[in-house]
C-alpha positions in Angstrom: -31.8 -20.5 22.2 -32.9 -24.5 21.5 -32.4 -23.7 17.7 -29.2 -22.2 18.7 -27.6 -24.8 21.2 -28.5 -27.5 18.5 -26.2 -25.3 16.1 -23.6 -25.8 17.9 -24.0 -29.0 18.4 -24.0 -30.1 15.2 -21.2 -27.4 13.7 -18.4 -28.1 16.4 -18.7 -31.7 15.3 -17.9 -30.8 12.1 -15.3 -27.7 13.7 -12.6 -29.4 15.0 -9.4 -27.6 15.0 -7.2 -30.4 16.8 -5.7 -30.6 13.2 -5.5 -27.5 12.1 -2.9 -25.3 12.4 -2.4 -22.3 15.0 -1.2 -19.0 14.0 1.6 -18.8 16.5 2.3 -15.0 16.0 -0.1 -13.4 18.5 -0.7 -14.6 21.9 -4.7 -14.7 23.1 -5.8 -12.8 25.7 -9.5 -13.4 26.9 -9.5 -11.4 29.6 -8.3 -8.1 29.3 -10.9 -6.3 27.4 -14.9 -5.7 27.2 -16.6 -6.5 23.9 -16.8 -2.6 23.7 -13.3 -1.6 22.7 -12.0 1.8 22.0 -11.3 3.1 19.1 -7.9 2.1 17.8 -5.1 4.5 18.3 -5.0 6.9 15.4 -2.1 7.4 13.2 0.0 10.4 11.8 1.0 10.2 8.2 2.3 13.0 6.6 1.4 15.6 9.1 -2.7 14.1 8.7 -4.1 11.5 10.7 -5.9 8.5 10.3 -8.5 6.6 11.7 -7.5 3.2 11.4 -3.7 2.8 10.1 -4.8 1.8 6.8 -3.6 2.4 3.5 -5.4 2.1 0.4 -2.3 1.0 -1.5 -2.2 3.2 -5.7 -4.0 0.8 -7.7 -5.9 1.5 -10.9 -5.4 5.1 -13.2 -6.4 6.0 -16.9 -8.6 3.1 -16.9 -12.6 4.1 -18.3 -13.6 1.9 -14.8 -10.9 4.8 -12.6 -13.2 7.3 -11.8 -15.9 4.2 -9.9 -13.2 2.7 -8.4 -11.5 6.1 -6.9 -15.1 7.0 -6.1 -15.8 4.2 -4.6 -12.2 4.1 -2.8 -12.4 7.6 -1.5 -15.6 7.1 0.2 -14.6 4.6 1.9 -11.5 6.1 3.2 -13.9 9.3 4.1 -16.6 7.4 5.9 -13.5 4.9 7.8 -10.5 7.6 8.2 -8.0 5.8 6.3 -5.1 7.3 3.9 -5.4 7.0 -0.2 -2.8 6.6 -2.2 -4.6 7.3 -6.0 -2.9 5.3 -8.7 -0.4 6.1 -12.1 -1.5 10.2 -12.8 0.7 10.1 -15.7 -2.3 10.7 -18.6 -3.1 14.3 -16.7 0.0 15.1 -17.3 -0.8 14.8 -21.1 -4.4 16.1 -20.8 -6.7 17.1 -18.0 -9.2 15.5 -20.1 -9.0 12.5 -17.0 -9.3 14.9 -14.3 -12.8 13.7 -13.2 -11.3 10.3 -12.6 -8.4 11.9 -9.8 -9.7 14.8 -8.9 -11.1 13.4 -5.0 -10.3 15.4 -2.8 -14.1 16.5 -2.4 -14.7 13.2 -1.5 -11.9 11.7 1.2 -12.3 15.5 2.7 -9.5 17.4 3.2 -8.1 16.3 6.5 -6.8 12.8 5.6 -3.8 11.6 3.3 -4.4 11.9 -0.3 -1.4 11.3 -2.4 -0.2 11.7 -6.3 1.3 9.0 -7.8 3.6 8.3 -11.2 6.2 6.0 -12.1 10.0 7.0 -12.1 10.2 6.4 -15.9 8.0 9.4 -16.3 10.3 11.8 -13.5 13.2 10.8 -15.8 11.9 12.0 -18.7 10.2 14.9 -17.2 14.1 15.7 -15.3 15.6 15.3 -19.1 13.2 17.9 -20.6 13.2 20.4 -17.5 9.5 19.9 -17.2 9.4 19.0 -13.7 7.1 21.5 -12.1 4.6 19.9 -14.0 4.1 17.6 -11.2 3.8 20.4 -8.8 1.3 21.6 -11.2 -0.7 18.2 -11.0 -0.3 17.5 -7.4 -1.5 21.2 -6.8 -4.5 20.6 -9.2 -6.2 17.6 -7.4 -5.3 18.9 -4.1 -2.9 16.2 -3.2 -0.5 16.6 -0.4 2.3 14.6 -1.8 3.6 12.9 -4.2 4.4 9.0 -4.9 7.4 7.7 -6.7 6.6 3.9 -7.6 9.9 2.4 -8.0 9.5 -0.3 -10.8 12.6 -1.1 -13.4 11.5 -5.1 -13.5 8.2 -4.4 -14.3 9.2 -1.4 -17.4 12.2 -4.3 -18.5 9.2 -7.1 -19.1 6.4 -4.7 -20.6 6.6 -4.9 -24.6 6.4 -0.8 -24.6 8.4 0.0 -21.3 10.3 3.2 -20.7 14.0 2.4 -20.4 15.7 4.4 -17.6 19.4 5.9 -18.8 19.9 6.7 -14.6 19.2 4.5 -11.4 15.8 5.5 -9.7 17.7 6.3 -6.7 20.4 9.6 -8.9 16.0 10.4 -10.3 14.7 10.4 -6.6 17.2 12.5 -5.4 17.0 14.7 -8.3 13.4 14.9 -7.4 13.4 15.8 -4.2 16.3 18.3 -5.1 14.1 20.3 -7.4 10.5 19.5 -6.1 9.3 21.4 -2.4 6.6 18.6 -1.3 6.5 15.8 0.5 8.0 12.0 -1.3 6.8 8.5 -0.6 8.7 6.1 -2.4 7.5 2.2 -3.4 8.0 -0.5 -4.9 5.5 -2.5 -7.3 5.4 -5.6 -6.2 8.8 -7.2 -6.1 9.8 -5.4 -2.6 13.6 -3.9 -1.8 16.3 -5.8 -0.9 18.3 -3.9 2.4 21.2 -1.6 0.5 17.4 0.0 -2.0 16.1 0.4 1.6 19.3 1.8 3.0 19.3 4.2 1.2 16.0 5.3 0.8 16.6 5.4 4.3 18.7 7.4 4.2 16.5 10.3 2.7 13.9 13.2 4.3 11.0 11.0 2.9 7.8 10.9 4.2 7.3 7.3 4.0 8.7 4.8 2.8 6.6 2.1 1.1 7.5 -2.1 1.0 4.3 -3.0 -1.8 6.2 -6.6 -1.4 6.8 -9.6 -3.0 3.5 -11.2 -1.9 0.8 -9.2 -3.7 -0.4 -8.2 -7.2 3.3 -9.1 -9.0 2.8 -6.3 -11.7 6.2 -7.7 -13.7 4.3 -11.1 -13.9 1.5 -8.8 -15.4 4.1 -7.6 -18.0 5.8 -10.8 -18.4 2.2 -12.0 -19.6 2.0 -9.8 -21.8 4.7 -10.3 -23.3 4.7 -13.3 -26.4 4.0 -16.8 -25.4 7.4 -17.5 -26.6 9.0 -15.3 -23.9 7.4 -17.1 -21.0 9.1 -19.5 -20.2 12.8 -17.7 -20.2 11.8 -14.6 -18.5 8.6 -16.0 -15.9 11.9 -17.3 -12.9 12.8 -14.1 -12.6 8.8 -12.8 -12.0 9.2 -15.0 -9.0 12.2 -13.1 -7.0 12.1 -10.0 -4.9 11.7 -9.3 -0.3 8.5 -10.3 1.4 7.2 -7.9 3.6 8.4 -10.2 6.6 12.1 -10.1 5.1 11.8 -5.8 4.5 10.8 -5.5 7.9 13.8 -7.4 9.6 16.0 -5.2 7.1 14.9 -2.2 8.0 15.1 -3.4 11.7 18.6 -4.8 11.2 19.5 -1.4 9.6 18.5 -0.3 12.9 20.1 -2.1 15.3 24.0 -2.0 13.2 22.8 2.4 12.9 21.8 3.6 10.6 19.6 6.4 10.9 15.9 6.4 9.1 14.3 9.5 8.2 11.3 8.7 6.8 9.2 8.9 9.8 6.8 6.7 8.9 6.3 2.9 6.9 3.5 1.9 4.9 3.8 -2.0 5.3 2.4 -3.0 1.8 2.5 -6.4 -0.6 0.5 -9.6 0.1 -1.2 -8.2 2.9 -3.9 -11.4 3.0 -6.9 -9.7 5.9 -6.4 -8.4 9.2 -4.3 -10.0 11.4 -1.6 -9.2 9.1 -1.9 -5.7 8.6 -1.1 -6.0 12.5 1.2 -7.9 13.6 3.4 -6.1 10.6 2.6 -2.4 12.6 2.9 -3.9 16.5 6.5 -5.5 15.2 7.1 -2.2 12.6 10.2 -0.3 14.4 8.8 2.9 12.5 5.6 4.0 13.0 3.8 2.4 10.4 0.3 1.6 8.6 -0.3 -1.4 6.4 -1.4 -1.1 3.0 -4.1 -3.3 0.9 -4.5 -2.6 -2.9 -6.5 -6.1 -4.5 -8.3 -6.2 -1.7 -9.7 -2.9 -2.2 -10.2 -3.1 -5.4 -12.1 -6.9 -5.5 -14.9 -4.9 -3.9 -15.1 -1.1 -5.1 -15.8 -2.6 -8.7 -18.9 -2.7 -7.4 -21.5 -0.9 -5.4 -20.1 1.0 -2.7 -22.3 -0.6 0.2 -20.2 -3.5 -1.1 -16.8 -1.9 0.0 -18.5 -0.3 2.9 -19.3 -4.3 4.3 -16.4 -5.9 3.7 -14.3 -2.8 5.0 -16.1 -2.3 7.6 -16.0 -6.2 8.7 -12.1 -5.6 8.0 -12.2 -2.3 10.3 -14.1 -4.5 13.1 -11.8 -7.7 12.9 -8.8 -5.5 13.6 -10.7 -4.0 16.5 -10.8 -7.2 17.9 -7.4 -8.0 17.2 -6.4 -4.4 19.4 -8.9 -6.2 21.8 -7.1 -9.7 23.2 -4.6 -10.4 20.7 -0.5 -9.5 21.5 2.6 -10.4 19.3 4.2 -13.7 20.3 8.1 -12.0 20.0 
């Protein structure tokens, strides 16, 4: 005890918070819960329950390290009760050689959400060729619950070898919904979506809308940096446009306020979620049932051993439990 008190004295002198900006999003209520708080309320996504409202957002697909990363992510999802979206499964349309890199249903288990992923450009090409049935075959092969469509026109525009869309992503999504009998989630890839794009998606019978908002990994900038250096100064301003998760949530609230119906029963709020407090704030202020998604946080730790990822995920969820116990949103 004497050593602990010495630590308190020394640390207190160097950790005064008077000059630090407090987090005004929350009201701290220290009297309303003990430390042994109940589990976080379970949430449902497309008919399956998650023990924790955390979604492992789509990341890697088709690279040499993908199997190691996806296995670690699926193990974490299984252990903590999370949902998981795969990175682009495009390579599986060409060959089943890389199936072990994606085939994680046995790892994650049958009771948790596990979703395949394809880009809007690949789907447009398959519609033109009349091969959209291959998507059903792929989703069934992976035993996934449905398909995530990632919409990335800005990324494709900047990508040196990018695909060029002949039709609007909205028209392509509608055709996919018309031809395929499976649940569909639509997401962006780091720029987010404006109000009119959200309005259009809210009118469709989707399983969920994922924000993938500005503030997280910026794939348009990633592709722009792969272009010749002479292009960087010219194109760089464009990669800094977009909508943040806060912008998009505000738009959804206002659209609902003005009578726009949202047929999607859930949101996945992702893009710039730095920690559990960001996630807690967004799901608590969402007008639609929501989970929050993270990509880079999981990826950073999934590249190492599973124990590294497990320790990080466990601490993250403990923080979320602490927020549920003691924080109320300051609205």
